[in-house]
TITI-110098 format. One record per residue (C-alpha): residue in one letter; z, x, y. Coordinates in nm, 4 decimals, always signed. Each point is the difference from the previous one (the first is absolute). Layout:
// TITI-110098
pavo_Z_X_Y
a_Z_X_Y
...
//
This chain:
// TITI-110098
pavo_Z_X_Y
m_+2.4842_+0.9842_-2.8460
q_+0.0172_-0.3259_+0.1972
p_-0.1597_+0.0064_+0.3467
e_+0.2497_-0.0149_+0.2843
t_+0.0148_-0.3412_+0.1701
t_+0.1083_-0.0270_+0.3618
l_+0.1988_-0.3052_+0.1146
t_+0.1691_-0.0753_+0.3308
a_+0.3647_-0.0977_+0.0362
e_-0.1207_-0.3472_+0.0890
d_-0.1249_-0.0426_-0.3568
f_+0.3578_+0.0331_-0.1200
g_+0.1933_-0.1210_+0.3016
l_+0.1941_+0.3269_-0.0200
q_+0.0085_+0.3385_+0.1730
q_+0.1479_+0.1946_-0.2894
v_-0.1709_+0.0696_-0.3283
d_+0.1643_-0.0653_-0.3337
s_-0.0244_+0.2864_-0.2478
k_-0.1621_-0.2312_-0.2534
i_-0.2816_-0.0668_+0.2446
k_-0.0577_+0.3736_+0.0388
d_-0.0138_+0.0407_-0.3776
k_-0.2960_-0.2391_-0.0088
g_-0.2016_+0.2137_+0.2379
l_+0.0500_-0.2235_+0.3007
v_+0.0663_+0.1468_+0.3435
v_+0.1359_-0.2111_+0.2840
v_-0.1270_+0.0891_+0.3459
p_+0.2629_-0.0950_+0.2628
d_-0.1161_-0.2874_+0.2195
e_+0.0559_+0.1017_+0.3601
n_+0.0044_-0.3658_+0.1041
f_+0.2718_-0.1024_-0.2438
s_+0.3407_-0.0600_+0.1557
l_+0.3096_-0.2070_-0.0737
s_-0.0400_-0.1398_+0.3507
k_-0.2804_-0.2153_-0.1424
l_+0.2524_-0.1777_-0.2218
e_+0.2461_-0.2703_+0.0993
s_+0.3599_+0.1131_+0.0336
w_+0.3044_-0.1885_-0.1254
n_+0.0776_-0.1124_+0.3569
d_-0.3620_-0.1046_+0.0600
i_+0.0347_-0.2492_-0.2865
r_+0.3535_-0.0961_+0.0983
n_-0.0986_-0.0843_+0.3581
l_-0.2883_-0.2288_-0.0924
e_+0.0481_-0.3587_+0.1173
i_-0.1220_-0.2056_-0.2954
k_+0.0740_-0.3664_-0.0612
v_-0.0620_-0.1786_-0.3261
e_-0.2471_-0.2843_+0.0480
w_-0.0781_-0.2782_-0.2447
v_-0.3235_-0.1943_-0.0342
m_+0.2298_-0.2539_-0.1706
d_+0.3685_+0.0269_+0.0884
r_+0.2118_+0.1899_-0.2534
l_-0.2556_-0.0398_-0.2770
i_-0.3230_+0.1839_+0.0898
p_+0.0434_+0.3119_+0.2161
k_-0.2841_+0.1060_+0.2273
e_-0.2055_+0.3127_-0.0809
s_+0.1466_+0.0281_-0.3488
i_-0.1033_-0.0286_-0.3644
t_+0.1517_-0.3138_-0.1503
v_-0.0381_-0.0872_-0.3688
i_+0.0460_-0.3663_-0.0948
f_+0.0292_-0.0381_-0.3765
g_+0.0403_-0.2992_-0.2293
k_-0.1170_-0.1436_-0.3307
g_-0.3626_-0.1013_-0.0313
g_-0.0445_-0.3565_+0.1235
i_+0.3398_-0.0201_+0.1742
g_-0.1605_-0.0571_+0.3405
k_-0.0259_+0.3425_+0.1670
t_-0.3452_-0.0741_+0.1433
w_+0.0984_-0.3457_+0.1226
l_+0.3131_+0.1366_+0.1670
m_-0.1855_+0.2910_+0.1590
m_-0.2801_-0.2248_+0.1261
d_+0.2567_-0.2172_+0.1766
i_+0.1740_+0.3055_+0.1483
a_-0.3405_+0.1420_+0.1051
r_-0.0838_-0.3299_+0.1702
s_+0.3234_+0.0188_+0.1992
i_-0.0452_+0.3664_+0.0970
g_-0.3639_-0.0454_+0.1019
s_+0.0853_-0.3035_+0.2108
g_+0.3281_+0.1385_+0.1348
l_+0.1978_-0.2917_-0.1447
d_+0.3489_+0.0038_-0.1502
y_+0.0064_+0.0023_-0.3785
l_+0.2877_-0.2146_-0.1292
g_+0.1945_+0.0834_+0.3165
y_-0.0773_+0.3743_-0.0117
q_-0.1833_+0.1283_+0.3043
t_-0.3227_+0.1953_-0.0345
i_-0.2000_+0.2347_+0.2199
k_-0.3489_-0.1400_+0.0537
t_-0.2225_+0.2504_-0.1813
p_-0.3473_-0.0101_-0.1595
v_+0.0208_-0.0329_-0.3795
v_-0.2649_+0.1116_-0.2490
f_+0.0522_-0.1458_-0.3481
i_-0.1744_+0.2423_-0.2380
d_-0.0500_-0.2121_-0.3104
f_-0.1111_+0.1588_-0.3268
e_+0.1100_-0.2837_-0.2299
n_-0.0165_-0.3609_+0.1168
p_-0.2929_-0.2411_-0.0260
v_-0.1158_-0.1495_+0.3279
s_+0.0784_-0.3502_-0.1348
m_+0.3708_+0.0861_-0.0155
l_-0.0018_+0.1514_+0.3480
n_-0.1792_-0.3081_+0.1293
e_+0.2615_-0.2307_-0.1534
r_+0.2940_+0.2009_+0.1344
t_-0.1390_+0.0340_+0.3537
k_-0.0529_-0.3779_+0.0138
k_+0.3616_-0.0593_-0.1005
l_+0.1416_+0.2630_+0.2326
g_-0.2008_-0.1068_+0.3060
e_-0.1859_+0.1851_+0.2724
a_+0.0603_+0.3653_+0.0844
e_-0.1093_+0.2546_+0.2585
n_-0.0674_+0.3722_-0.0405
v_-0.0054_-0.0107_-0.3819
h_-0.3088_+0.1284_-0.1827
f_-0.0806_+0.0297_-0.3697
w_-0.1835_+0.3020_-0.1385
r_-0.0818_-0.1279_-0.3477
v_-0.1430_+0.1725_-0.3031
g_-0.2201_-0.3102_-0.0381
n_-0.1569_+0.0611_+0.3403
s_-0.3314_+0.1841_+0.0374
f_+0.1911_+0.2526_+0.2120
k_+0.2563_+0.0998_-0.2616
p_+0.3280_+0.1768_+0.0790
p_+0.0002_+0.3610_-0.1229
k_+0.2409_+0.1185_-0.2690
l_+0.2714_+0.2335_+0.1208
d_-0.1213_+0.2712_-0.2372
s_-0.3603_-0.0196_+0.1203
r_-0.1746_+0.2091_+0.2638
e_-0.0399_-0.3112_+0.2148
w_+0.3746_-0.0675_+0.0291
e_+0.0019_+0.1435_+0.3532
q_-0.1762_-0.3179_+0.1149
y_+0.3503_-0.1451_+0.0265
k_+0.0675_+0.2418_+0.2873
e_-0.2638_-0.1852_+0.2030
l_+0.1941_-0.3285_-0.0093
p_+0.1740_-0.1180_+0.3216
a_+0.2690_+0.2455_+0.1085
g_+0.3488_-0.1093_-0.0969
a_-0.1207_-0.2753_-0.2351
v_+0.1945_-0.1239_-0.3013
l_-0.1919_+0.0875_-0.3186
v_+0.0859_-0.2045_-0.3100
f_-0.1301_+0.1376_-0.3316
d_-0.0103_-0.2667_-0.2718
t_+0.0765_+0.1587_-0.2371
l_+0.0901_+0.3694_-0.0041
r_-0.1125_+0.0265_-0.3629
a_-0.3435_-0.1444_+0.0749
s_-0.0511_+0.2142_+0.3107
h_-0.0670_+0.3217_-0.1964
g_-0.1259_+0.1227_-0.3369
r_+0.2739_+0.2518_-0.0786
d_+0.2672_-0.0060_-0.2724
e_+0.2838_-0.2074_+0.1416
n_+0.2562_+0.1778_-0.2180
a_-0.1061_+0.3567_+0.0873
s_+0.2168_+0.1340_+0.2808
n_-0.2554_+0.2552_+0.1218
e_-0.2776_-0.2583_+0.0168
m_+0.2145_-0.2608_+0.1738
a_+0.1285_+0.2654_+0.2390
s_-0.3584_+0.0668_+0.1107
i_-0.0517_-0.3734_+0.0633
m_+0.3263_-0.0323_+0.1906
e_-0.0879_+0.3038_+0.2131
k_-0.3048_-0.1911_+0.1259
v_+0.2169_-0.3031_+0.0715
k_+0.2413_+0.2276_+0.1901
e_-0.2934_+0.1301_+0.2030
l_-0.0801_-0.3570_+0.1062
r_+0.3637_-0.0569_+0.0898
d_+0.0096_+0.3171_+0.2089
l_-0.3037_-0.1247_+0.1924
g_+0.2078_-0.2983_+0.1124
f_-0.0877_-0.2604_-0.2642
t_+0.2631_-0.2141_-0.1700
v_-0.0917_+0.0061_-0.3698
i_+0.1164_-0.2658_-0.2480
l_-0.0702_+0.0525_-0.3709
l_+0.0284_-0.3013_-0.2320
h_+0.1064_+0.1248_-0.3411
h_+0.1142_-0.1192_-0.3435
t_+0.3343_+0.0341_-0.1775
a_+0.0704_+0.2213_-0.2979
k_-0.0238_-0.1718_-0.3413
n_+0.3686_+0.0429_-0.0775
s_+0.1452_-0.0988_+0.3370
d_-0.0663_-0.2514_+0.2763
k_+0.2040_+0.2162_+0.2381
t_-0.2131_+0.3160_-0.0043
s_-0.3587_+0.0754_+0.0957
k_-0.2597_+0.1039_-0.2555
g_-0.1476_+0.3455_-0.0551
s_+0.0910_+0.3502_+0.1071
t_+0.3127_+0.0622_+0.2052
a_-0.2309_+0.1717_+0.2513
i_-0.0811_-0.3476_+0.1346
v_+0.3619_-0.0635_+0.0965
d_+0.0708_+0.3605_+0.0958
l_-0.2886_+0.0137_+0.2480
s_+0.0550_-0.3455_+0.1488
d_+0.2330_-0.0846_+0.2871
h_+0.1160_-0.3496_-0.0866
i_+0.0086_-0.1890_-0.3313
l_+0.0191_-0.3799_-0.0120
g_+0.0183_-0.2150_-0.3114
l_-0.0865_-0.3664_-0.0589
t_+0.2072_-0.1257_-0.2945
r_+0.1007_-0.3372_-0.1420
v_+0.3784_-0.0141_-0.0297
r_+0.2821_-0.2256_-0.1089
n_+0.3436_-0.0215_+0.1591
a_+0.1556_+0.3421_+0.0411
k_+0.2236_+0.1251_-0.2792
e_+0.2573_+0.2689_+0.0732
g_-0.1607_+0.0528_+0.3385
e_-0.3502_+0.0638_-0.1357
d_-0.3119_-0.2146_-0.0071
a_-0.1059_-0.0838_-0.3540
p_-0.3806_-0.0201_-0.0498
v_-0.1306_-0.3056_-0.1867
d_-0.3182_-0.0729_-0.1914
d_-0.2607_-0.2284_+0.1504
d_+0.1033_-0.2983_-0.2133
d_+0.3786_+0.0392_+0.0411
s_+0.0331_-0.2169_+0.3083
e_-0.1727_-0.3039_+0.1476
d_+0.1024_+0.0966_+0.3546
p_+0.0118_+0.3783_-0.0021
t_+0.1380_+0.2198_+0.2723
y_-0.1906_+0.3145_+0.0970
r_+0.1614_+0.3133_+0.1340
f_-0.2212_+0.1906_+0.2445
g_+0.1332_+0.3272_+0.1354
w_+0.0756_+0.3689_-0.0481
r_+0.0144_+0.1550_-0.3449
d_+0.0315_+0.3591_-0.1214
k_-0.0498_+0.1732_+0.3342
t_-0.0251_-0.0393_+0.3744
r_+0.0035_+0.2325_+0.2997
f_+0.1096_-0.2985_+0.2074
e_+0.2804_-0.2554_+0.0016
p_+0.0153_-0.1874_-0.3352
h_-0.0645_-0.3722_+0.0328
h_-0.1036_-0.2899_-0.2191
i_-0.0506_-0.3754_+0.0193
y_-0.0248_-0.2867_-0.2481
l_-0.3029_-0.2246_-0.0261
s_-0.1166_-0.3152_-0.1750
l_-0.3620_-0.0811_-0.0822
n_-0.1686_-0.3104_+0.1345
p_-0.3307_-0.0340_-0.1910
d_-0.1522_-0.1899_+0.2938
r_+0.0917_+0.2586_+0.2613
g_+0.1288_+0.3238_-0.1475
f_+0.3385_+0.1694_+0.0269
e_+0.2839_-0.1465_+0.2022
l_+0.3390_+0.1407_+0.0937
a_+0.2808_-0.0795_-0.2452
p_+0.3751_+0.0535_+0.0484
d_+0.1532_+0.3174_-0.1411
i_+0.1507_-0.0851_-0.3370
e_+0.3233_+0.1689_+0.1106
e_-0.0178_-0.1181_+0.3615
e_+0.3446_-0.1577_+0.0208
t_+0.1630_+0.2993_-0.1669
f_-0.1625_+0.2373_+0.2504
k_+0.1215_-0.2124_+0.2909
s_+0.3561_+0.0054_-0.1339
m_-0.0154_+0.3772_-0.0526
h_-0.1300_+0.0451_+0.3541
r_+0.2945_-0.1987_+0.1388
i_+0.2394_+0.2315_-0.1855
l_-0.1761_+0.3079_+0.1381
e_-0.0067_-0.1423_+0.3531
r_+0.3803_-0.0050_+0.0110
s_+0.0040_+0.3792_-0.0277
d_-0.3523_+0.0654_+0.1310
v_-0.0060_+0.3228_-0.2044
l_+0.1268_+0.0697_-0.3536
q_-0.0586_+0.2607_-0.2657
k_-0.2250_-0.1397_-0.2721
t_+0.2734_+0.0209_-0.2653
a_+0.2515_-0.1740_+0.2255
f_-0.2550_-0.2694_+0.0930
a_-0.0685_-0.0717_-0.3684
k_+0.3742_-0.0422_-0.0628
e_+0.0374_-0.2277_+0.3034
c_-0.2530_-0.2365_-0.1603
k_+0.2275_-0.0706_-0.2980
p_+0.1241_-0.3360_+0.1457
l_-0.3627_-0.1205_-0.0238
g_+0.0184_+0.0330_-0.3762
l_-0.2046_+0.3196_-0.0016
g_+0.0842_+0.2894_-0.2249
e_-0.0318_+0.3417_+0.1589
k_-0.3178_+0.0774_-0.1971
k_-0.1806_-0.3160_+0.1093
a_+0.1265_+0.0363_+0.3571
r_-0.1421_+0.3525_+0.0247
k_-0.3399_-0.1217_-0.1257
l_-0.0022_-0.2833_+0.2524
i_+0.0947_+0.2461_+0.2746
d_-0.3122_+0.2011_-0.0892
r_-0.2133_-0.3155_+0.0062
g_+0.1329_-0.1034_+0.3396
i_-0.0939_+0.3273_+0.1718
g_-0.2242_-0.0587_+0.2990
r_+0.0795_-0.3679_+0.0305
f_+0.3766_-0.0433_+0.0155
w_+0.1209_+0.3586_+0.0359
k_-0.1121_+0.3594_+0.0128
i_+0.1329_+0.2986_-0.1953
e_+0.0383_+0.3601_+0.1151
n_+0.1186_+0.3084_-0.1852
t_+0.2989_+0.1714_+0.1585
g_-0.0816_+0.3382_-0.1511
k_+0.3520_+0.0222_-0.1417
t_+0.0378_-0.0393_-0.3779
n_-0.3090_-0.2235_-0.0032
a_+0.1951_-0.2829_+0.1661
q_-0.2146_-0.2823_+0.1407
i_+0.0882_-0.2043_+0.3076
v_-0.1111_-0.3650_+0.0190
t_-0.0475_-0.1478_+0.3489
a_-0.0538_-0.3692_+0.0667
i_-0.3320_-0.0825_+0.1659
k_+0.0612_-0.1913_+0.3207
f_-0.3400_-0.1625_+0.0271
g_+0.0072_-0.2220_-0.3054
s_-0.2921_+0.0606_-0.2266
l_-0.1808_+0.2131_+0.2566
a_+0.0680_+0.3664_-0.0734
p_-0.1422_+0.3146_+0.1585
p_-0.1877_+0.2537_-0.2097
i_+0.1603_+0.3168_-0.1354
g_+0.1171_+0.2279_+0.2786
s_+0.1071_-0.2975_+0.2132
a_-0.3435_-0.0158_+0.1620
e_-0.0496_-0.3371_+0.1655
l_-0.2671_-0.2213_-0.1491
p_-0.2728_-0.0024_+0.2652
n_-0.1439_-0.3378_-0.0957
y_+0.3129_-0.2104_-0.0444
p_+0.1307_-0.2171_+0.2859
e_+0.3382_+0.0632_+0.1563
v_+0.2784_-0.2247_-0.1267
n_+0.3297_-0.0574_+0.1763
s_+0.3354_+0.0049_-0.1771
d_+0.0352_-0.3796_-0.0111
e_-0.3388_-0.0338_-0.1668
c_+0.0922_+0.2654_-0.2571
r_+0.2708_-0.2066_-0.1638
t_-0.2308_-0.3021_-0.0107
l_-0.2725_+0.2056_-0.1696
l_+0.2378_+0.1340_-0.2614
y_+0.2063_-0.3018_-0.0956
d_-0.1972_-0.3150_+0.0928
//
């Protein structure tokens, strides 16, 4: 006969005992200190005053887990170094405001010669530090006992792991193993860090991240860096590295986000790094926005049909409507027959995050300036 084991309700988080637990010889002793009053009520959560903040407007949310994926050699490190330089120094990045924040670049992959070359091209920076695997004081792997050293970094810092795959020794395709890694990353996020994970694409697609779905599932915000050609049927078409002499890069949300979707287009200057490029459907978006402005609000289906004079079929129009969310318009579900309402954004390309929370780090713009920002 198995010896009886005594557990408290706290061990289960429950006050009642399941019959299956009793069958195993376990007895739960009621915890006199346990009470639902210790938990947060629906209204407690509802009444919280929380604003979405961005360390880089509309692209990198503060105190979140952001995955940035792209093909090997596409320029993820170069792009992130330039963004880190702007965040650490409190400078705009390609017109996008940042919150001045210490950045720790945790580098498991790159030789110091490459970092030296890139920092010389990018220029001086403040508040950016490299914790390199080539240093005598090596960064700990996320699956090691020493990983908690990251908790000792400056409170609220931006932590960039280059790359996620190199930051641990687990099986990247095993969901349980990647879940354990992501739980540690979540712990850093919940301590107030903004965590950015540089990651690779899957072999069969430039539009999806590599490895277990646990990586995406347990992240907050997914961004992709992809080379594209002109949009076809409202979608960006990825290209191979040798397909274009002057490629365009799409940098922005893919797969999932808990925030407002947004993306930008970039070009690569080998002497300086990435520069802002016009949206490959910019003029079409502007024309669609003018149509929407006349009504201010339209159902998505009706909006797609209204775009027919622009030479857009309904299918392509609907795809472009999805791509323009967060920049030219916002979409809300009505709760009736899954209908979606599209509302024109009044502040040009400057949109608030989901929930209509005002961006805390974007300057106020008057109505006359809005039209200039959108159409000039």
